[in-house]
Structure formats: structure tokens, C-alpha cells
Residue, then its C-alpha position, 0 to 999 in steps of 0.5 A: x182387095x179381090x186382086x191382092x187376094x188372088x195374086x196372093x193365092x196364086x203365088x202360093x196355090x201354083x206349085x200344087x196346080x202344076x204338080x197335079x196337072x203334070x200328073x194328069x198328064x202323065x196319065x191322060x195325055x192333053x194340055x194342062x189347062x183349058x180355056x172357055x169362052x163364058x160371058x161376063x159382066x156387062x155381057x163381055x165375053x171372057x176365056x175361063x182358065x181351068x186345070x183340065x180334069x178330063x180325058x183330052x177326047x172328052x167332047x167326043x165321048x160326051x156326044x157318043x154318050x148323050x146320042x145313046x141315052x135319051x134319059x141321061x141326054x134330057x138330064x144334061x139339057x137341064x143339069x150339064x152334069x153327068x153322073x159317074x162321068x166317064x170323062x173325068x180322068x181317073x181318081x186324080x182328076x174327081x179328087x181335084x173336082x171335089x176339091x175345087x183345085x181345078x178351080x184355081x187358075x180362075x184366080x187369074x180371071x180374078x187378077x185381070x178383072x173378069x171375075x170375082x171370088x164371089x158371084x153368079x156362075x160363069x155360063x157357057x155362051x149357048x148356056x146364057x144364049x138359051x137364057x129368058x133375056x131379061x135374066x141374062x140382062x140381070x146376071x150382067x149387074x155382077x162380075x161373075x164368081x168362082x164360088x157363089x150361092x147355088x154353087x154351096x146349096x146344090x152340087x148338081x143345080x139345075x138352070x132353074x135353081x142357078x137363076x133363082x140362087x144366082x137372082x137372090x145373090x144378084x139382088x142382096x149382095x153384100x160383105x155379110x153374104x159374102x162372108x156366108x157364102x165362103x164359109x160355106x164353100x170352106x166347108x163344102x171342100x172339106x166335106x168334098x160336096x161343093x160343086 
């Protein structure tokens, strides 16, 4: 069911994603999409696909920010978020992130069986390697999701909050909980408060 729904949504949303990606590329040269290795079910690594919403030299800018601002570096370590992020590709990049348009290419990951619509947030390899081994193994039980309990509860969740809410989800996963998270996700997108 996940794969069929993902296939339909890919067809429906593809024109929107391509148009916005091209508009960003015109003003901020660089690739239309980017992929990054994340850890999935059973600890299997996979490449997550996202629409690029940042400038092409985002990594350089981030490193400069973290070196020049100790408070920002501490906050980054805790949440992985930069407030008023200068790396974002203008208004279109910000809107794409607020409306979660940049997440739509992850439908391809669902089609490939690497992700689900709802589940724990897929983490970068350095982040999962920093987790407690038991926590990391516990997360291996389910597919990571495009949205999840922590994403709809907190805009900028800390690692501790993420682990707490992901554990609640994994322990209580059922159709009703998934429906609840899906409803909250839709509300968050329309209010532009989603992650």
C-alpha cells in the first residue's frame, strides 16, 4: 500500500518539485537534488533523496558559522538546526522547507522500500554512531519515515526529545497512531510549523 500510494504521489507532485527545484537552481546554481547516506531498518544504510533548498556551498558556510560562534556550535550539536539559517536558498528555499516540498523526493525512497510515510527520523551516520548502542538497535526495528511523532511535536527537537518520541512510536506503532501523526503532519504543513 505504501509503495502504491508513493507511486501515485510521485506522479502528482513531480511537476511541482521540478518547477521549484529549477527556480532555485536559476538563482542559486547547484544540483536540483541531493542525497545523503542515512541508517535505515536493520541498520542498513541508504541514500535519502531531498530537493536542494540550500546554497551550493552550504557545508563551507556551516563550518565557518560553527567555528565563529560557540553558542551556535553547542545548539547545532544538540538539535542540528541553525536559527535564521543563512544557507537556505532565499524565500523559495524557506517556503519549500516550511511546506515540506523538499521532502517529496523521499517518495522514491518509499517506492524502493527504504522508508515509510511515518516512522523515526532517518539520521545521518555520524549522528547514529553517537547514539547509545541499545537505542540504535531499537531504532533498527522499523523503517524510518518522512514524518513522525517527533516531527509533529517539535519544530527543532533535540536529540534527547527525538529519541524519547521515536521510542514511544516504535513501542506503540499501529494504524490509529499513524493516522494521528498523518493528521498532525497535514496541520503542521498548512500552518508552516512542520519540520
